[in-house]
Backbone bond lengths (Angstrom), bond angles and torsions (degrees), N, CA, C in turn:
res aa  C-N    CA-C-N  psi(-1)  N-CA   C-N-CA  omega(-1)  CA-C   N-CA-C  phi
1 M - - - 1.459 - - 1.508 108.07 -
2 N 1.327 114.51 138.56 1.452 122.68 177.68 1.523 107.06 -118.14
3 I 1.336 116.97 125.92 1.470 122.64 -178.24 1.523 108.57 -120.40
4 T 1.327 115.88 128.69 1.463 121.59 178.00 1.523 108.48 -123.55
5 T 1.322 116.55 128.34 1.460 122.36 178.68 1.516 109.44 -112.34
6 T 1.323 115.29 130.50 1.465 121.97 176.90 1.524 107.76 -124.28
7 I 1.322 116.39 129.76 1.464 121.28 179.71 1.515 108.65 -117.30
8 D 1.336 115.14 132.18 1.454 122.33 177.68 1.529 107.50 -134.72
9 G 1.303 117.26 99.36 1.470 121.32 -176.86 1.517 110.81 64.59
10 T 1.336 115.69 -119.01 1.473 119.92 -178.94 1.525 111.99 -97.56
11 S 1.331 117.06 9.17 1.470 121.81 -179.77 1.518 110.74 -112.89
12 A 1.317 115.37 144.09 1.461 121.25 176.15 1.524 108.74 -131.44
13 R 1.312 115.00 147.39 1.467 121.91 176.75 1.525 106.22 -126.60
14 I 1.325 115.83 122.68 1.458 120.43 175.72 1.528 106.77 -109.77
15 A 1.318 115.45 114.17 1.460 121.95 179.05 1.519 108.14 -105.80
16 L 1.313 115.20 140.72 1.463 118.42 -179.85 1.514 110.59 -134.31
17 R 1.313 114.18 152.85 1.463 122.35 173.93 1.516 106.04 -119.43
18 G 1.314 114.74 114.62 1.471 118.86 -179.76 1.513 110.42 134.39
19 D 1.313 114.41 174.31 1.459 121.63 -178.84 1.520 111.28 -81.62
20 I 1.320 115.24 157.78 1.460 120.86 174.70 1.520 107.08 -108.50
21 D 1.331 115.59 116.56 1.467 121.66 175.98 1.532 107.04 -146.69
22 F 1.320 117.59 -174.41 1.459 118.74 -174.87 1.538 112.64 -70.49
23 D 1.338 118.42 -16.56 1.465 119.94 174.66 1.531 111.06 -78.73
24 T 1.317 117.08 -31.66 1.466 120.15 -178.41 1.528 113.10 -94.68
25 L 1.327 116.90 -10.00 1.473 120.41 -179.21 1.529 112.98 -60.36
26 P 1.349 120.35 -46.25 1.474 119.24 -178.75 1.529 114.54 -57.25
27 P 1.355 120.43 -46.23 1.476 116.76 178.88 1.534 112.91 -67.59
28 L 1.323 117.48 -29.40 1.469 119.66 177.15 1.523 110.29 -69.11
29 R 1.309 117.00 -43.96 1.482 119.96 175.98 1.524 110.58 -62.08
30 A 1.340 116.55 -39.74 1.468 120.11 179.24 1.525 110.86 -62.72
31 A 1.339 117.61 -38.11 1.462 120.46 177.70 1.523 110.88 -62.87
32 A 1.332 116.18 -40.87 1.475 119.92 178.81 1.530 110.89 -70.20
33 Q 1.325 117.21 -38.78 1.466 120.29 179.46 1.515 111.92 -67.99
34 A 1.322 117.85 -26.70 1.466 121.51 -178.23 1.527 112.62 -78.77
35 L 1.334 117.72 -7.09 1.461 119.67 179.62 1.530 109.99 -65.52
36 P 1.331 116.64 145.12 1.463 119.36 177.20 1.532 111.47 -61.89
37 A 1.311 116.12 153.92 1.476 121.30 -176.75 1.526 112.34 -63.38
38 H 1.338 118.80 -25.28 1.465 120.49 -178.25 1.535 112.60 -74.56
39 V 1.317 118.40 -10.77 1.466 121.73 179.32 1.523 109.11 -74.47
40 T 1.331 116.21 119.57 1.467 120.62 -178.00 1.518 112.97 -109.59
41 D 1.339 117.33 -14.86 1.465 121.65 -179.48 1.524 109.05 -125.33
42 L 1.329 116.00 126.18 1.462 121.98 179.13 1.513 109.12 -121.72
43 M 1.330 115.84 124.19 1.457 120.76 175.65 1.518 108.99 -113.56
44 W 1.329 115.22 125.88 1.466 121.17 173.88 1.525 107.85 -90.92
45 D 1.313 116.62 120.06 1.461 122.39 178.75 1.529 108.19 -96.16
46 L 1.346 115.83 108.83 1.462 120.89 -175.22 1.531 112.29 -108.13
47 N 1.325 117.19 25.09 1.464 121.03 179.37 1.530 113.03 -56.43
48 H 1.309 117.59 -29.64 1.472 121.47 -177.24 1.518 111.50 -113.49
49 T 1.322 116.28 32.02 1.457 122.21 177.87 1.520 107.92 -119.90
50 A 1.324 116.39 104.24 1.466 120.99 -177.17 1.519 112.68 -85.21
51 F 1.343 117.28 -24.00 1.457 120.48 -176.24 1.518 110.18 -135.39
52 M 1.322 114.86 140.48 1.469 121.80 176.55 1.519 107.03 -144.80
53 D 1.345 117.35 126.90 1.455 119.01 173.69 1.526 108.34 -99.45
54 T 1.303 117.32 -163.17 1.473 119.97 -175.47 1.534 112.90 -61.96
55 A 1.312 117.46 -16.23 1.468 119.83 174.89 1.529 109.95 -60.82
56 G 1.327 116.78 -33.25 1.459 120.29 177.01 1.511 112.20 -63.53
57 L 1.334 117.02 -35.27 1.462 120.25 176.05 1.517 110.23 -64.37
58 H 1.333 116.52 -40.79 1.474 119.71 176.90 1.524 110.86 -63.89
59 L 1.324 115.90 -41.11 1.460 119.94 -179.17 1.522 112.01 -63.22
60 L 1.338 116.67 -44.07 1.457 120.87 -173.35 1.522 114.23 -84.72
61 F 1.338 117.79 -24.33 1.468 119.35 -173.10 1.523 114.62 -115.88
62 A 1.309 119.06 -20.09 1.471 120.35 179.66 1.516 108.95 -92.35
63 P 1.330 117.52 144.17 1.462 118.83 177.81 1.530 110.06 -60.76
64 V 1.329 116.20 140.42 1.457 120.98 179.83 1.521 110.02 -63.95
65 S 1.303 115.41 -43.08 1.463 121.28 178.93 1.523 108.17 -146.27
66 P 1.325 118.23 128.45 1.464 119.23 -177.14 1.529 113.30 -61.75
67 D 1.320 117.70 -27.29 1.462 120.11 -179.06 1.535 111.94 -103.52
68 G 1.332 116.77 6.18 1.464 121.03 179.83 1.514 111.54 -84.81
69 P 1.344 115.67 176.78 1.465 119.65 179.64 1.528 111.48 -67.39
70 D 1.319 115.69 150.47 1.462 121.51 177.73 1.521 107.43 -84.97
71 R 1.326 116.64 119.69 1.457 121.46 -176.39 1.524 110.63 -119.33
72 R 1.320 115.41 141.33 1.456 120.95 172.10 1.525 106.55 -75.19
73 T 1.322 116.43 122.23 1.463 121.47 -176.08 1.519 109.50 -110.72
74 T 1.338 115.95 128.93 1.451 121.72 176.20 1.533 108.25 -129.23
75 V 1.316 115.50 169.99 1.460 120.60 179.81 1.523 109.37 -136.44
76 T 1.320 115.66 147.76 1.451 121.34 176.79 1.513 109.00 -139.10
77 G 1.330 115.64 159.40 1.451 120.54 174.97 1.511 115.34 73.59
78 L 1.313 117.70 27.76 1.466 119.10 -178.96 1.521 111.16 -65.77
79 R 1.307 115.59 129.10 1.458 120.89 175.19 1.528 108.65 -91.79
80 Q 1.292 116.04 178.03 1.463 121.63 -168.89 1.530 114.43 -57.40
81 Q 1.311 118.82 -52.57 1.460 120.14 -175.80 1.531 112.43 -67.51
82 P 1.344 119.65 -47.69 1.467 117.77 177.27 1.529 113.00 -60.08
83 L 1.331 116.96 -37.65 1.460 119.97 177.73 1.519 111.24 -63.66
84 R 1.332 117.54 -43.01 1.468 120.75 178.27 1.521 110.97 -60.78
85 L 1.337 117.08 -41.18 1.464 120.39 178.19 1.527 110.87 -61.66
86 L 1.321 117.50 -45.28 1.463 121.08 179.30 1.528 111.24 -63.11
87 L 1.323 117.04 -43.34 1.467 120.32 179.51 1.526 111.49 -64.46
88 L 1.324 117.00 -40.53 1.464 120.70 177.84 1.530 110.91 -63.96
89 A 1.326 116.84 -46.29 1.457 121.06 178.98 1.525 110.73 -60.63
90 A 1.327 117.00 -43.42 1.470 121.04 179.54 1.510 111.61 -66.73
91 D 1.324 117.40 -34.81 1.462 121.44 178.83 1.527 110.66 -68.91
92 L 1.330 116.85 -41.08 1.471 120.67 -178.64 1.522 112.71 -77.44
93 Y 1.313 117.37 -38.20 1.474 122.91 -175.30 1.531 110.37 -135.00
94 P 1.334 117.40 69.69 1.478 119.92 -174.02 1.528 114.22 -61.23
95 A 1.309 118.20 -31.91 1.470 119.57 -179.47 1.528 111.56 -71.82
96 T 1.305 117.30 -30.66 1.459 122.08 -179.15 1.521 111.78 -83.19
97 F 1.326 116.06 -42.17 1.459 121.34 -174.93 1.521 109.24 -113.37
98 D 1.328 115.04 78.48 1.467 122.54 -179.12 1.520 108.89 -84.23
99 L 1.323 116.59 101.79 1.454 120.57 -176.92 1.517 112.88 -69.35
100 A 1.323 118.32 -22.26 1.465 120.69 177.83 1.532 110.19 -61.17
101 R 1.319 117.00 -26.44 1.460 120.95 177.55 1.525 110.76 -71.34
102 L 1.329 116.91 -37.54 1.463 120.81 -179.49 1.515 112.64 -80.01
103 F 1.329 115.63 -30.58 1.467 121.46 -178.25 1.517 107.41 -116.91
104 P 1.310 119.00 81.94 1.464 120.69 -171.51 1.525 114.77 -63.92
105 D 1.324 118.06 -17.56 1.459 120.00 -179.51 1.517 112.92 -86.68
106 T 1.329 117.27 0.82 1.466 121.07 -179.42 1.517 108.92 -94.51
107 P 1.323 117.66 137.66 1.463 119.06 177.04 1.524 110.59 -67.27
108 P 1.341 117.88 150.20 1.450 120.39 177.95 1.529 110.42 -60.80
109 T 1.350 115.64 159.64 1.469 120.32 -175.81 1.520 111.88 -63.43
110 D 1.336 119.10 -26.84 1.455 121.00 -179.52 1.541 112.00 -91.19
111 F 1.325 116.75 7.44 1.455 122.92 -179.82 1.528 110.31 -69.47
112 Q 1.308 116.37 130.74 1.458 120.77 176.58 1.521 106.97 -124.14
113 Q 1.304 114.94 119.73 1.455 119.97 -179.08 1.523 109.24 -73.60
114 A 1.315 114.79 134.18 1.484 119.62 179.91 1.527 108.82 -68.58
115 A 1.313 114.66 141.42 1.467 120.01 177.02 1.524 108.85 -68.94
116 P 1.330 117.54 142.93 1.465 118.58 179.88 1.517 110.45 -64.48
117 K 1.321 114.78 141.46 1.460 120.60 179.98 1.516 109.51 -77.12
118 R 1.300 115.41 137.77 1.456 120.44 178.09 1.528 108.99 -93.14
119 P 1.333 115.61 141.15 1.481 118.83 -179.06 1.501 112.98 -67.27
């Protein structure tokens, strides 16, 4: 696994090459824990991650450190299998796996678009 961290102001992007499983979870958590305290936004770049097991759910939804800073966590570059896992988890346990938190540009599940007004 190859992990690259990029910091820009209060935002960080952690990009990885390789699968996410319980063997790779510790170095990924360590990368997030090593971020400076001023970083408030963390984006996981999964463009080069073809497989993710339930360890990925722990990585994306569990706090990195209970006494660490609270960071807004988002994800980009989801490939087919990791996306299917996230959708399945959200379908089975929507309160636990709130995908709107990971994908901030998506409307919440209870969002209802207003019908267009007719002239």
